[in-house]
C-alpha positions in Angstrom: 108.3 106.3 35.0 107.9 102.3 35.0 107.3 102.5 38.9 104.3 104.8 38.2 102.6 102.0 36.2 103.3 99.3 38.4 102.0 101.5 41.6 99.0 102.2 39.4 98.4 98.6 38.9 99.0 97.8 42.5 96.5 100.3 43.8 93.8 99.2 41.1 94.4 95.6 42.2 94.0 96.6 45.8 90.6 98.4 45.3 89.5 95.7 43.3 90.3 93.2 46.2 88.4 95.6 48.8 85.5 95.9 46.5 85.2 92.2 46.2 85.5 91.7 50.0 82.8 94.6 50.6 80.4 92.7 47.8 81.2 89.4 49.5 80.2 90.8 53.3 77.0 92.2 52.1 75.8 89.3 50.2 76.6 86.9 53.1 74.8 89.2 55.5 77.5 90.6 57.6 75.8 93.9 57.7 72.2 92.5 58.6 70.8 93.5 61.9 68.0 91.1 62.8 68.1 92.1 66.6 67.7 95.9 67.0 64.5 96.3 65.0 62.8 93.8 67.5 63.9 95.6 70.5 63.8 99.2 69.3 60.2 99.7 70.5 61.5 98.8 74.0 63.9 101.8 74.1 61.7 104.5 73.4 63.5 107.9 74.4 61.5 110.6 76.2 62.2 114.2 75.7 65.0 115.5 77.8 62.8 118.1 79.6 60.4 115.4 80.9 63.3 113.1 81.9 64.9 115.7 83.8 61.6 116.5 85.3 60.8 112.8 86.5 64.4 112.4 87.8 64.0 115.4 89.9 60.5 114.2 91.5 61.7 110.5 91.8 64.6 111.6 93.9 63.8 110.7 97.4 63.7 113.7 100.0 67.0 113.2 102.0 65.8 116.3 104.4 62.7 114.4 105.2 62.5 113.2 109.0 61.9 109.3 109.5 59.8 108.4 112.4 61.6 105.5 113.9 59.4 105.2 117.0 56.3 103.0 117.1 52.7 104.5 116.9 51.8 104.7 120.6 48.4 104.9 119.5 48.4 101.4 117.9 50.4 99.8 120.4 47.5 99.0 123.1 
């Protein structure tokens, strides 16, 4: 039975240490994020349906023939 009191005391002590460390971290600014709010506007997400449509229209047509011959009309 004495071991139960020892284990309860040790767990309460460990909980107090972790609580103290958490409060110290919050007060010292460990969880402050000063960078993300300033750049959040730059990463505005588009709706998924528009993004897929834009990607399909932006892809080059690989089946399109490329005219590698110079234009004969402008060569004179």
